[in-house]
N, C-alpha and C positions, 0 to 999 in steps of 0.2 A: 176724786180719782183719775179723771180724764187730764187734770192739769198734772197730776204725777207724771201719768203715761207721756205728756208732752214734755215735762221738764227732763225725764229721762231722754227721750228721742234727741231733744236738743243737746243731750249731752253725749253723745254716743263717741264722737270723736274724744272727748275728754276721757271718756269710761276705756276706751281702746289704749290710750296714752297711760291712765293709771295703772291698767293691767302690764303693759310692757315695763314699764318702769318698776313695778313691784316685781316682776319675774327677774328684772336686774339687778334688784337692790339685795346686796348680800346680807342685809339685816333680816329680810325674811328666812323662815326656813327653807331650807333647800327641799324638803320632800313636800311641802305645800305648793312651792314652785312648780316640781315633777308633776303632782296632783293636777295643776291649772292646766300644764302642757297636756298631759293624758287627756284632761275634758275637753280641751280644744281640739284635739285630735280625733276623739269620739264624735262631735259634732261634726266635724268636717268629714270624717269617712262615711262612706255611702252604705256600712251596714250599721244597724240599730237591734235594741231590744224590741222596740216596738217600731215597725216600718215604716218610715215617712208618708208612704202612700195610702196609710190610713188618716182619713179627715180628722183634723184637729188633734187626737190623741197622738199621732205619728210624730208630731212634733214636742210634744210635752216632754217626751223623755229628755231630748236634747237640752230644752230650757231649763230643766231642774236639774240636770247634771251640769250644765254649766254654771247657774245661779249658786248651786251648793259650793262648787269649787272656788267660784269668787269668793263667796262667804267666807270659806276656809282661809283663803290667801288674806282676805281684808281684816279677818280676825288675828291671824297670826301676825300679819303687819302692826297693827295697832294704829289708834286712830292720828297721832303725830304724823308715823310715816305716810299714811293715806293721803292727810292734810298737806303734808309736804309736795306729793307728787301730783295733786288734784289741781286742774288748769281751769275750771269753771267755778259759776256760782255754788256758793255756801246752798243755797236752796236746792239746785240741781243733785249735790251730793246727798243731802238729806232723802231726796226722791228716790236716787240711786239705792242707796242704803237700805232704805225701808222696803224698795220692790225686791231686792235682792234677798232679803230675810224673810220676806213672805214666801217668794218662788221656793227658797230653798227649804222651806218648812215642810213642803208637800214631800220631800224625800223621807222614806222610812228611817226611824232612828238608826238602824244597825246598817244602812247603807251612808248615812251621814256620817257616822264613827268611822267607817272606810275611809273616805274620802277626807277625813279630818276635821269634819265641820262640827 
């Protein structure tokens, strides 16, 4: 498990580049791209459903919403497009996909459908 986190941490620049490229890729559904932009805005803005000042749990909503939006974007893009835009190792991509899938599974199903995941 720690190795997975290390792989994901090492691939943060590649992940940011992947998100940027997927957001600009016209083959990805415009609604999914808009969802990710909205999720990024939610994470960046100072107000939350669960205030960030609450220890641990205050950051969980940001993490889950961000991961769920990223999962929806990746699912819509498909494996071929994601791999086309990925600039790091295969191992780090697999670690990222596994982590995003696990974290987004904490989002209640009705909200996942709302996000498009």
